[in-house]
N, C-alpha and C positions, 0 to 999 in steps of 0.2 A: 417160705418166706423170702429166701434168696431170689427165687424166680420173680416174685412180686417186686422186690426192690430193683432188680435188673430191668424189668419191664418199665418201671417208673423212670429209671435213669435213662433208658433208651428214648422214651417219649420226651423227657426234659431236654436231652441232647439234640434230638431232632427239632424241637421247637426253637432251641437256641440257634441252631444252624440256619433255620428258615428266617429267624429274626435278623441275624447277621447279614444274610444274603439280601434281605429286603432293605436293610440300612445301606448296604453297598450300592444297590441299584438306585436308591434315592439320592445318595451322595453323588454318584456318577451322573445321574440325570440333572441334578442341581448344578453341578460343575459345567456340564455341557450347555445348559441353558444360560448360565452366567457368561460362559465364553462366547456364546452366540450373541448375547446382548451386548457385551463389550465390543465384539468385532463390528456389530452394526453401529454402535455409538462411534467407534473409531472411524468407520467408513463415513458416517455422517459428518464428523468433525473434519476429516480430510476433504470431503466434498465441499463443505462450507469454506474451508481454507482455500481450496482450489478455485471455487467460485469467486471469492473475494480477490484472489490474485488476478484472475481473468478479468474481473470487472475493473480493477485498478489499471491493468494493461490497456483495456479498451478506452478508459477515460484518458489515459496518457496519449494513446494514438489519436483520439479525437482532438485533444489539445494541440498536438503537433500538427495535425491537418489544418486546424483553424489558424495556427501561426503561419503555416506555409501559404494558406489562402490570403491572409492579410499581407504577407510580403509580396505575393503575386499582384494583389490589387494595388499596392503602393507602386510597384514597378510599372504596371499598366498606366496608373495615373501619372506617374512621372514621364513615361514615354508619350502619353497623350499631351501633356502640357508642353513637352519639348517639341512635339510635332506641331502643336498650335503656334508655338513661338517661331518655328522655322517657316510656317505658312505665312505668318505676318511679315517676317523678314523677306520672304520671297515676293510677296505682293508689294512690299515697299520698294524692293529692288526693281521690280517690273515697272512700277509707277515712275521711279526716278529715271530709269532708262528711257521710258517713253517721253518723259518731260525734257530730258537732256538730249534727245535725238537730234540729229543735224537739221531736220526739217523745221524744228521749233526755233523761235528766236530766243536768244539768251540775253539776259540783262547785262 
């Protein structure tokens, strides 16, 4: 009888050890899968955050370039108008000098 009970105890102990080992493997696998998922989510969130920052920087650069272009256009327009004004003055001065030249009779 003792041998029978000892055999039953050994089988029960072996089944218990196998069950515990299976539970540990499942828990380890589940933890690894959860860690993998969280790290992927973290990477995705970081990627989205980086993308948003880069996009904001790109928009800011574009706005700065547009402002610089507007300033340059205003400067060119101002220089063109100033040049046109000096052309008019130069032509008027030339006309006056021709009109007042010694060969012409003055009133």
